[in-house]
C-alpha positions in Angstrom: 85.7 20.0 -102.0 89.2 18.9 -101.1 91.8 20.6 -99.6 95.6 19.7 -99.3 98.7 21.1 -98.0 101.0 21.7 -101.4 102.3 25.4 -101.3 101.4 27.5 -104.2 101.3 31.3 -105.1 97.7 31.4 -105.2 94.4 29.1 -105.0 93.1 27.7 -108.0 90.9 25.2 -109.5 92.5 21.6 -109.6 92.4 19.7 -112.7 90.5 17.1 -110.7 87.8 19.5 -110.3 85.0 18.8 -110.2 85.5 15.1 -109.0 83.9 12.1 -108.1 80.7 12.3 -105.9 80.2 15.9 -106.3 83.3 17.2 -104.9 85.4 19.9 -105.9 89.3 20.6 -105.6 91.2 23.6 -104.7 94.6 24.0 -103.8 95.4 25.1 -100.1 98.2 27.9 -100.0 99.8 27.3 -96.7 102.8 29.6 -97.5 102.4 31.9 -94.8 100.4 32.7 -91.5 97.8 34.5 -93.6 96.6 31.7 -95.8 96.8 29.2 -92.7 94.5 31.6 -90.8 92.1 31.9 -94.0 91.9 27.8 -93.9 91.6 27.7 -90.1 88.7 30.0 -90.1 87.0 28.0 -93.1 87.2 24.7 -91.4 86.0 26.0 -88.2 82.9 27.1 -89.9 82.5 23.6 -91.0 82.4 21.6 -87.8 79.9 19.3 -87.4 79.7 18.3 -91.2 80.9 15.0 -92.4 84.1 14.9 -94.0 87.0 12.5 -95.4 90.4 12.8 -94.7 93.0 11.2 -96.7 96.3 10.9 -95.2 99.6 10.7 -96.4 100.1 7.2 -96.1 97.0 6.6 -98.2 94.5 5.7 -95.2 91.1 7.5 -95.7 88.9 8.2 -92.6 85.5 9.5 -92.9 83.8 11.0 -89.9 82.3 14.1 -88.2 84.5 17.3 -88.1 84.5 17.7 -84.2 87.4 20.4 -84.0 90.3 22.2 -85.9 93.1 24.1 -84.5 95.7 26.5 -85.9 98.0 24.0 -87.1 95.2 22.5 -89.0 95.2 19.3 -86.7 91.7 17.7 -87.1 89.6 15.7 -84.5 86.8 13.3 -86.1 84.0 11.7 -84.4 82.3 8.8 -85.7 84.8 7.4 -87.6 84.8 4.8 -90.3 87.4 3.9 -92.7 86.8 3.7 -96.6 88.7 0.7 -97.0 88.2 -1.9 -93.8 89.6 -4.9 -95.3 93.0 -3.0 -95.9 92.8 -1.4 -92.1 91.0 -4.1 -89.8 92.7 -2.6 -86.8 90.7 0.6 -87.4 87.2 -1.0 -87.2 87.2 -0.5 -83.4 88.3 2.9 -83.4 85.3 5.5 -83.4 87.3 9.2 -82.7 90.7 10.1 -83.6 92.9 13.3 -83.8 94.9 13.9 -87.1 98.2 15.7 -87.1 97.9 18.5 -89.8 101.2 17.6 -91.3 100.2 14.3 -92.5 96.9 15.4 -94.1 97.0 15.0 -97.7 93.3 15.9 -98.9 90.1 16.8 -96.6 87.3 16.1 -98.9 84.0 18.3 -98.4 80.6 18.1 -99.6 80.2 20.7 -102.5 77.0 22.0 -101.0 78.6 22.9 -97.8 81.3 25.4 -99.4 80.8 28.7 -101.1 83.8 28.2 -103.5 83.4 32.0 -104.8 83.7 33.3 -101.3 86.7 31.5 -100.6 88.5 32.4 -103.8 87.8 35.8 -103.3 89.1 35.9 -99.5 92.4 34.2 -100.9 92.8 36.8 -103.8 92.3 39.3 -101.3 94.9 37.9 -98.7 97.2 37.7 -101.8 96.9 41.3 -103.0 97.2 42.5 -99.4 100.5 40.4 -99.1 101.9 41.8 -102.4 101.4 45.5 -101.1 
């Protein structure tokens, strides 16, 4: 599953889903605080899982999700880069903190995510917002 910060009216399946390596894509609706809280809670439930974070500068970092905060900042442990030839200076880094505003995608194993539950929660939030 892939999440990213492109604001939309509601979550929906991406044209890229299902993608490579059994990953799925879902738009992140970070338009208001309710959606941010929804994804914050979701990411907190994935602490300890292996993820791939792609940054806006095209650097992709694989690692174990250690923590996430209300700004969707991410701390990874046991990291590696997907393209070590392009980023040799990252080979010695073992842990990192990633500011939420520089994240393009977060890739999660598809079997770790209940997509239907997440979509239902996002729809419920959207309906409550309209009322």
